[in-house]
C-alpha positions as CSV (number, residue, x, y, z in Angstrom):
1,M,110.4,62.7,44.6
2,D,110.4,66.2,43.4
3,P,113.9,67.7,43.8
4,R,112.4,70.9,45.1
5,E,110.9,69.1,48.0
6,V,114.3,67.6,48.8
7,Y,115.9,71.0,48.6
8,Q,113.4,72.5,51.0
9,R,113.6,69.7,53.5
10,V,115.9,70.1,56.5
11,P,116.7,66.8,58.3
12,S,115.6,67.2,62.0
13,Q,118.6,65.3,63.4
14,Y,120.8,68.2,62.3
15,A,118.6,71.0,63.7
16,S,119.9,70.8,67.2
17,V,123.6,70.0,66.6
18,P,125.7,72.6,68.4
19,Q,128.2,74.5,66.4
20,Q,131.8,74.1,67.6
21,Q,134.4,76.6,67.0
22,H,137.9,75.5,66.1
23,Q,140.5,76.6,68.6
24,P,144.1,76.9,67.2
25,P,146.8,75.0,69.1
26,P,148.9,77.0,71.6
27,G,151.4,79.3,69.9
28,E,149.4,79.5,66.7
29,T,147.0,82.2,65.5
30,S,144.1,81.8,63.1
31,L,144.0,83.8,59.9
32,P,141.5,86.7,59.9
33,F,139.6,85.2,57.0
34,Q,138.5,81.6,57.2
35,G,135.7,81.2,54.7
36,S,137.4,81.2,51.3
37,A,137.7,78.0,49.3
38,F,139.9,79.6,46.6
39,M,142.7,81.3,48.5
40,P,146.1,80.3,47.0
41,P,148.1,78.0,49.3
42,G,151.2,80.3,49.4
43,A,149.2,83.3,50.4
44,A,149.3,82.4,54.1
45,G,153.0,83.2,54.2
46,M,152.3,86.8,53.2
47,M,150.3,87.4,56.4
48,N,153.5,88.6,58.1
49,D,153.2,91.7,56.0
50,P,151.3,94.3,58.0
51,M,149.8,95.9,54.9
52,A,148.7,92.6,53.5
53,T,147.1,91.6,56.8
54,A,145.3,94.9,57.0
55,A,144.1,94.5,53.4
56,L,142.7,91.0,54.1
57,Q,141.0,92.1,57.3
58,Y,139.3,95.1,55.6
59,G,138.3,92.9,52.7
60,S,136.8,90.3,54.9
61,H,134.7,93.0,56.7
62,L,133.7,94.5,53.3
63,A,132.6,91.1,52.0
64,H,130.6,90.3,55.1
65,S,128.8,93.7,55.0
66,G,128.1,93.3,51.3
67,G,126.7,89.8,51.7
68,Q,124.3,91.1,54.4
69,L,123.2,94.0,52.2
70,V,122.5,91.7,49.2
71,Q,120.6,89.2,51.5
72,Q,118.4,92.1,52.8
73,N,117.5,93.5,49.4
74,I,117.6,90.6,47.0
75,N,113.8,90.1,47.0
76,Q,113.4,93.5,45.4
77,F,115.1,92.3,42.2
78,V,114.3,88.6,41.8
79,A,111.8,86.1,43.2
80,S,113.6,84.5,46.2
81,H,112.3,80.9,45.4
82,K,114.0,81.1,42.0
83,F,117.2,82.8,43.3
84,K,117.8,80.2,46.0
85,Y,118.0,77.4,43.5
86,Y,121.2,78.9,42.1
87,F,122.8,78.5,45.5
88,A,121.5,74.9,46.1
89,V,124.9,73.3,45.9
90,D,126.9,70.8,47.9
91,T,130.6,70.0,48.3
92,S,130.5,67.3,45.6
93,Y,129.0,69.7,43.1
94,V,131.5,72.4,43.8
95,I,134.4,70.1,43.4
96,R,133.1,68.6,40.2
97,K,132.2,72.0,38.8
98,L,135.7,73.4,39.5
99,G,137.1,70.3,37.9
100,I,135.1,71.1,34.7
101,L,136.3,74.7,34.8
102,F,139.9,73.7,35.1
103,F,139.7,70.7,32.8
104,P,136.7,71.1,30.5
105,F,138.2,69.0,27.7
106,I,137.6,65.7,29.6
107,H,133.9,66.5,30.3
108,K,131.8,64.8,27.6
109,D,128.1,65.3,28.4
110,W,127.3,69.1,28.3
111,A,123.5,68.6,28.0
112,C,121.2,69.7,30.9
113,H,118.9,66.7,31.7
114,Y,116.0,68.7,33.2
115,N,113.0,70.8,32.1
116,K,114.4,74.3,31.6
117,A,111.0,75.8,32.3
118,E,111.4,74.9,35.9
119,P,114.4,75.8,38.2
120,V,116.5,72.9,39.4
121,A,119.1,72.8,42.2
122,P,122.5,72.6,40.6
123,R,123.6,69.8,42.9
124,Y,121.2,67.5,40.9
125,E,122.5,68.7,37.5
126,I,126.2,69.3,37.1
127,N,125.7,71.3,33.8
128,A,123.2,73.7,35.5
129,P,124.6,77.2,36.1
130,D,125.0,78.2,39.7
131,L,125.7,81.5,41.5
132,Y,127.6,80.1,44.5
133,I,130.9,79.6,42.7
134,P,130.8,83.1,40.9
135,V,129.9,84.9,44.2
136,M,132.5,83.1,46.2
137,S,135.0,83.7,43.5
138,F,134.1,87.4,43.3
139,V,134.6,87.8,47.1
140,T,137.9,85.7,47.1
141,Y,139.3,87.7,44.1
142,T,138.5,91.0,45.9
143,L,140.4,89.7,49.0
144,L,143.3,88.5,46.8
145,V,143.5,92.0,45.2
146,G,143.7,93.5,48.7
147,V,146.6,91.1,49.5
148,M,148.3,92.0,46.3
149,L,147.9,95.7,46.9
150,G,149.3,95.2,50.5
151,T,152.4,93.6,49.2
152,Q,152.8,96.5,46.8
153,N,152.4,99.0,49.7
154,R,149.5,100.8,48.1
155,F,146.5,99.3,49.8
156,S,143.6,101.5,50.8
157,P,139.9,101.0,51.4
158,E,139.2,103.1,48.4
159,Q,141.3,100.9,46.1
160,L,139.4,97.8,47.3
161,S,136.0,99.4,46.9
162,F,137.1,100.6,43.4
163,T,138.0,97.0,42.5
164,S,134.6,95.6,43.6
165,S,132.8,98.4,41.7
166,S,134.8,97.8,38.6
167,L,134.1,94.0,38.6
168,L,130.4,94.6,39.0
169,A,130.4,97.3,36.3
170,W,132.1,95.1,33.8
171,L,129.8,92.2,34.7
172,L,126.8,94.4,34.0
173,V,128.3,95.5,30.7
174,E,128.9,91.9,29.7
175,V,125.3,90.9,30.5
176,G,124.0,93.9,28.6
177,L,126.1,93.0,25.6
178,V,125.0,89.4,25.5
179,W,121.3,90.3,25.8
180,L,121.7,93.0,23.2
181,S,123.5,90.6,20.9
182,L,120.7,88.0,21.3
183,Y,118.1,90.7,20.4
184,V,120.0,92.3,17.5
185,L,121.1,89.0,15.9
186,G,117.7,87.4,16.4
187,V,119.1,84.3,18.1
188,T,116.6,82.3,20.1
189,S,117.8,81.1,23.5
190,D,116.2,79.5,26.6
191,L,118.8,81.2,28.9
192,Q,117.5,83.2,31.8
193,W,119.3,86.4,32.8
194,L,120.6,84.7,36.0
195,D,122.0,81.9,33.8
196,I,124.0,84.4,31.9
197,V,125.2,86.1,35.1
198,A,126.3,82.7,36.4
199,L,128.1,81.7,33.2
200,L,129.9,85.1,32.9
201,G,130.8,85.0,36.6
202,Y,132.9,81.8,36.3
203,K,135.8,83.8,34.9
204,Y,136.5,85.1,38.4
205,V,137.9,81.6,39.1
206,S,140.4,82.1,36.2
207,M,141.3,85.6,37.6
208,I,142.0,84.2,41.0
209,V,144.3,81.6,39.6
210,C,146.1,84.1,37.4
211,V,146.7,86.7,40.1
212,G,147.6,83.9,42.6
213,A,150.2,82.7,40.2
214,A,151.7,86.2,39.9
215,L,151.6,86.6,43.6
216,L,153.5,83.4,44.2
217,A,155.9,83.2,41.3
218,G,155.9,86.5,39.3
219,T,154.8,87.5,35.8
220,S,156.3,84.5,34.0
221,L,153.9,82.0,35.7
222,Y,151.1,84.6,35.3
223,Y,151.3,84.4,31.5
224,I,151.5,80.6,31.5
225,V,148.5,80.3,33.7
226,L,146.7,83.1,31.8
227,A,147.2,81.3,28.5
228,Y,145.9,78.0,29.9
229,M,142.9,79.5,31.7
230,G,142.1,81.5,28.6
231,I,141.8,78.3,26.6
232,T,139.8,76.5,29.2
233,S,137.3,79.4,29.8
234,T,136.8,79.8,26.0
235,Y,136.1,76.1,25.6
236,F,133.8,76.0,28.6
237,M,131.8,78.9,27.4
238,I,131.3,77.5,23.9
239,Q,130.2,74.2,25.2
240,S,127.9,75.7,27.8
241,L,126.2,78.1,25.4
242,R,126.1,75.8,22.4
243,L,123.1,73.8,23.4
244,S,121.2,76.8,24.8
245,L,121.3,78.7,21.5
246,Q,118.8,77.1,19.1
247,H,119.7,76.1,15.6
248,D,117.8,77.0,12.4
249,S,115.7,74.3,11.0
250,D,117.9,73.9,8.0
251,G,121.1,74.2,10.1
252,I,122.9,76.3,7.5
253,G,120.9,79.5,7.4
254,V,121.8,83.0,8.4
255,G,120.6,82.3,11.9
256,S,123.2,79.6,12.3
257,R,126.0,81.9,11.3
258,R,124.7,84.6,13.7
259,R,124.6,81.9,16.5
260,T,128.2,81.0,15.7
261,Y,129.3,84.7,15.8
262,L,127.6,85.1,19.2
263,L,129.2,82.0,20.6
264,I,132.7,83.1,19.4
265,F,132.2,86.7,20.7
266,T,131.0,85.6,24.2
267,A,133.7,82.9,24.5
268,L,136.6,85.2,23.5
269,L,135.3,87.9,25.7
270,Q,136.2,85.9,28.8
271,P,140.0,85.6,28.4
272,L,140.2,89.2,27.1
273,L,138.4,90.6,30.2
274,T,140.6,88.3,32.4
275,L,143.7,89.9,30.9
276,W,142.2,93.4,31.1
277,L,141.1,93.2,34.7
278,T,144.3,91.6,36.0
279,W,147.2,93.0,33.9
280,S,147.6,96.4,35.6
281,L,147.5,94.8,39.0
282,V,150.2,92.3,38.2
283,H,152.4,94.7,36.3
284,Y,152.4,97.5,38.8
285,K,155.8,99.2,39.3
286,P,156.5,101.5,42.2
287,P,157.5,105.0,41.3
288,I,161.2,105.7,41.4
289,L,162.1,108.2,44.1
290,L,164.7,110.8,43.1
């Protein structure tokens, strides 16, 4: 059976199942944001801080509004039938993909076993790039920044908007640099531009873990986690791009050296940007009042 037919099919027995809302036990209140899979476990204890709570509420509203805006206008930028395949994931795929991102050294088979001329739902191919994890990581990191700013007593809607805009701007710069490098170096690749966006977007997972570590245990743990996630993100990027950038026929020509340079440049860019985008947030010091 064609995987695309399976992806488009909706089982009829689930169509009429009523949606039940979870009611918290008496005396407990639910958190204002319930949809994040990447929120650090200890962050719930910070909800007693009014600034952190306000930051999280505003961030949730901003994320919901932004998601609706993207959904309404996405067809203007990319064919919807291709775009939807990047979000065709399930729980098993997300767990396995996160496992590869955190522990890429134990993953052995990095090849994509499908025809790259046709889109495939990532849940059928673990090595296929997806946009679900990058988008959810982007939203979660924005909310985590809001919590961090709230604990530092400097949260404002403008700060959160500036964070989102900066992340998008740096992502666009990265995609442009990679495309320009492919053209200038003359490296042949079968990557689509959405594939590049997805691969570059996986670093938001590292940024969440780094900032979450700083939020829970300070800068010492931040540097330890940053070092580890820098190694894993570099290794993951090299392995993911290695088979998508084609070799020269002789294997030792100028094109092979250019391919190696591009691999190293793109891979090292991930931990460097993780450090650049998180360092000032983690090392903020309040001004001394005289």
